[in-house]
C-alpha positions in Angstrom: 110.1 131.0 105.5 112.3 128.0 107.7 112.5 127.9 111.5 115.3 129.0 113.2 117.9 126.1 112.8 118.3 124.7 116.2 117.8 125.8 120.1 121.4 127.1 120.4 120.2 129.7 117.7 117.0 130.4 119.6 119.2 130.9 122.8 121.6 133.3 120.7 118.6 135.1 119.6 117.0 135.5 122.9 120.7 137.6 123.8 120.4 139.7 120.4 116.8 140.9 121.6 117.7 141.7 125.0 120.8 143.5 123.5 118.9 145.6 121.3 116.3 146.4 123.7 119.2 147.8 125.8 121.1 149.5 122.9 119.1 149.6 119.6 122.2 148.3 117.7 124.0 144.9 117.6 127.5 144.5 118.4 130.1 144.1 115.1 130.3 140.6 113.8 133.6 140.7 115.3 132.5 141.4 118.9 129.4 139.1 118.4 131.8 136.2 119.4 132.1 137.3 122.9 128.8 138.4 123.3 127.2 134.9 122.3 129.8 132.9 124.1 130.9 131.4 120.9 134.3 130.2 119.9 135.0 131.3 116.7 134.0 134.4 114.3 133.3 131.1 111.5 130.5 129.9 114.0 129.5 133.4 114.1 128.8 133.6 110.5 127.0 130.3 110.8 124.4 131.5 113.3 124.1 134.7 111.5 123.6 132.9 108.3 121.2 130.5 110.1 118.9 133.5 111.4 118.9 135.5 108.3 117.4 132.5 105.8 114.8 132.4 109.1 114.1 135.7 108.6 115.3 136.9 112.1 118.3 138.6 111.0 119.4 140.9 107.8 122.8 142.3 106.4 122.7 146.2 106.1 125.6 148.1 104.9 128.0 144.8 105.9 126.2 145.1 109.6 123.7 142.8 110.8 120.4 144.4 111.4 117.1 142.8 112.7 115.0 141.2 110.1 111.2 141.1 109.8 110.7 138.0 112.5 113.2 139.5 114.7 110.5 141.7 116.5 107.9 138.9 116.1 106.7 137.0 119.2 104.5 133.3 119.3 101.0 133.3 119.1 99.7 131.2 122.2 96.0 130.7 120.5 92.8 132.5 121.4 92.1 132.8 125.0 88.4 133.7 126.4 87.6 136.6 128.5 84.6 134.3 129.8 85.1 130.6 131.1 88.8 128.7 131.1 88.9 126.5 127.9 91.3 123.7 126.8 94.7 124.9 125.3 95.6 124.5 122.2 98.0 122.2 120.6 98.2 123.9 117.9 101.5 124.6 116.0 102.7 128.2 117.3 102.2 131.0 114.6 104.0 134.5 115.3 103.2 137.9 114.7 104.8 141.4 115.2 103.0 144.2 116.8 104.1 146.6 113.8 102.5 143.5 111.4 99.3 143.9 114.0 99.0 147.3 114.1 100.9 149.4 111.3 99.3 149.3 108.1 101.3 152.6 106.4 104.7 152.7 108.4 105.5 156.1 106.0 102.6 157.5 107.3 102.1 156.4 111.1 102.9 158.5 114.0 101.6 157.8 117.9 100.2 160.1 120.4 99.8 159.5 124.3 96.5 159.9 125.1 95.7 162.2 129.1 92.0 163.0 130.2 89.2 160.6 130.1 86.9 162.1 127.4 87.5 159.5 124.7 86.3 156.5 127.7 83.1 155.2 125.9 85.2 154.6 122.8 88.2 152.4 125.1 90.8 154.8 124.9 92.1 155.7 128.4 94.3 157.6 130.0 97.8 156.5 129.5 97.0 155.0 126.1 99.2 155.5 123.0 96.7 155.5 119.8 98.6 154.8 116.5 97.6 157.5 114.1 97.7 157.2 110.3 98.3 161.0 108.6 97.4 162.2 105.1 94.1 159.4 105.5 90.9 160.2 104.0 88.3 160.4 107.5 84.8 160.5 107.3 82.4 161.5 109.8 82.0 158.8 112.7 86.2 158.4 112.3 88.0 158.5 115.5 90.6 161.4 114.7 93.0 163.3 116.1 92.8 166.8 115.6 94.5 170.0 115.9 90.9 172.4 116.5 91.7 176.1 117.2 95.1 175.5 117.6 95.0 172.7 120.4 95.5 168.8 119.7 92.7 166.6 120.6 91.3 162.9 119.7 87.8 163.1 119.1 84.9 161.2 117.0 84.7 163.7 113.9 81.0 164.5 113.2 79.2 166.8 110.9 76.1 168.9 111.1 75.2 170.1 108.0 78.1 171.6 106.3 80.0 171.9 109.2 82.4 169.7 111.2 82.8 169.4 114.8 84.4 166.8 117.7 82.0 164.7 119.9 83.7 163.2 123.0 82.9 159.4 124.2 81.9 160.6 127.7 78.9 162.2 128.3 80.5 164.5 131.3 82.4 166.3 128.1 80.6 168.8 125.7 81.2 168.6 121.7 83.7 170.7 120.2 82.9 173.3 117.8 85.9 175.0 115.9 85.6 179.2 116.6 88.2 179.6 113.9 90.4 176.5 112.4 89.5 172.6 112.6 92.7 170.5 110.9 92.9 166.7 111.0 96.4 165.3 112.1 95.1 161.7 111.1 92.9 158.6 111.7 93.5 156.6 114.4 94.2 153.1 113.6 94.9 151.5 117.2 95.8 151.5 120.5 98.3 150.4 123.0 97.7 149.9 126.7 99.9 148.6 129.2 98.1 147.1 132.1 100.9 146.4 134.0 103.8 149.1 134.5 107.5 147.4 134.7 109.1 147.4 138.1 112.4 149.5 138.1 
């Protein structure tokens, strides 16, 4: 896959990403020229074609839509959590959050975590967990489950032929279902916002 052709394309791509973030759509091709500060619709078509060739845009039903690389961001390399290391001079790679976290798009949901019962598993209050539904789960997996009609995220455990849910915090007791235990899905990842956006 080729890179974006010009520096102007990079600038236009940044404008398109900002617009998409705010509106979840793009202006029509006729209105893109004004948005991008371009003089003609012909220039817009050429720019869209280059970004389409590079994988940033695609066309659906005659309209411009995000391509696979549109949501990809540069990977700066590996950074130590210990002592500093020399900056890498390797060529930048690109990675999308979806590519990193989502294995099965048609079977994926997300849940907000509330409380600290899974803190020792690295799931904290306010995190968002990625849940793969309709997946085979085994004892030891972290799952989102409906136990006696109430949702929770816990380790799935088995005692003999019976299943129960175990927290990852010694302050909480295991949960043994009284009437029902249904597995909503397998937790495959999580997302945490470290610093809240200023309004």
